[in-house]
C-alpha positions in Angstrom: 0.0 0.0 0.0 1.3 3.5 -0.9 1.8 6.1 1.8 -1.0 8.3 0.3 -3.5 5.4 0.6 -2.2 4.4 4.1 -2.1 7.8 5.7 -4.3 10.3 3.9 -7.3 8.1 3.5 -7.4 7.0 7.1 -5.9 9.9 9.1 -9.1 11.4 10.5 -10.5 8.1 11.5 -7.2 7.1 13.0 -7.1 10.2 15.2 -10.8 9.8 16.1 -10.2 6.1 17.1 -12.8 4.8 14.7 -10.6 2.5 12.5 -11.3 -1.2 12.3 -8.7 -3.3 14.2 -7.2 -4.7 10.9 -6.7 -1.2 9.3 -5.4 0.2 12.6 -2.8 -2.6 12.9 -1.7 -2.0 9.3 -1.5 1.7 9.8 0.5 1.5 13.0 2.9 -1.0 11.5 3.4 1.4 8.6 4.0 4.3 10.9 6.8 2.4 12.7 8.8 2.3 9.4 7.8 5.5 7.6 9.3 8.7 8.9 7.6 11.0 6.3 4.2 9.6 7.3 4.9 10.2 11.0 5.9 13.7 10.2 2.7 14.2 8.2 0.6 12.7 11.0 2.2 15.1 13.5 1.6 18.1 11.3 -2.0 17.0 10.7 -2.6 16.6 14.4 -1.2 20.0 15.2 -3.3 21.6 12.4 -6.4 19.9 13.8 -5.6 21.1 17.3 -5.1 24.7 16.2 -8.3 24.8 14.1 -10.2 23.3 17.0 -9.0 26.1 19.2 -9.9 28.7 16.6 -13.4 27.4 16.4 -13.9 28.0 20.1 -13.5 31.7 19.8 -16.8 33.3 20.8 -18.5 35.4 18.1 -19.1 39.0 19.2 -22.8 39.7 20.0 -23.0 42.5 17.3 -21.8 40.1 14.7 -24.4 37.5 15.7 -27.1 40.0 15.4 -25.9 41.2 12.0 -25.5 37.6 10.8 -29.0 36.7 11.9 -30.5 39.8 10.2 -28.6 38.9 7.0 -29.7 35.3 7.0 -33.3 36.3 7.6 -33.2 38.7 4.7 -31.8 36.0 2.5 -34.5 33.6 3.5 -37.2 36.3 2.8 -35.8 36.9 -0.7 -36.0 33.2 -1.5 -39.8 33.0 -0.8 
């Protein structure tokens, strides 16, 4: 199996812990011998962590109000 197939196709499921035991074993075996894939995995984890933190930033109340108004106007136009 190529690195692209091994890592990229299963990365999110691997980090979420939702891989089947067979695929998990294959992936972990691959990671033991593939330094580039380990580096990619670490970069992916860091990126996911950072974007998760960014998503937790509270939207200012004024922006919520303006967004609600905009969406209601867009919905009204579609009727």
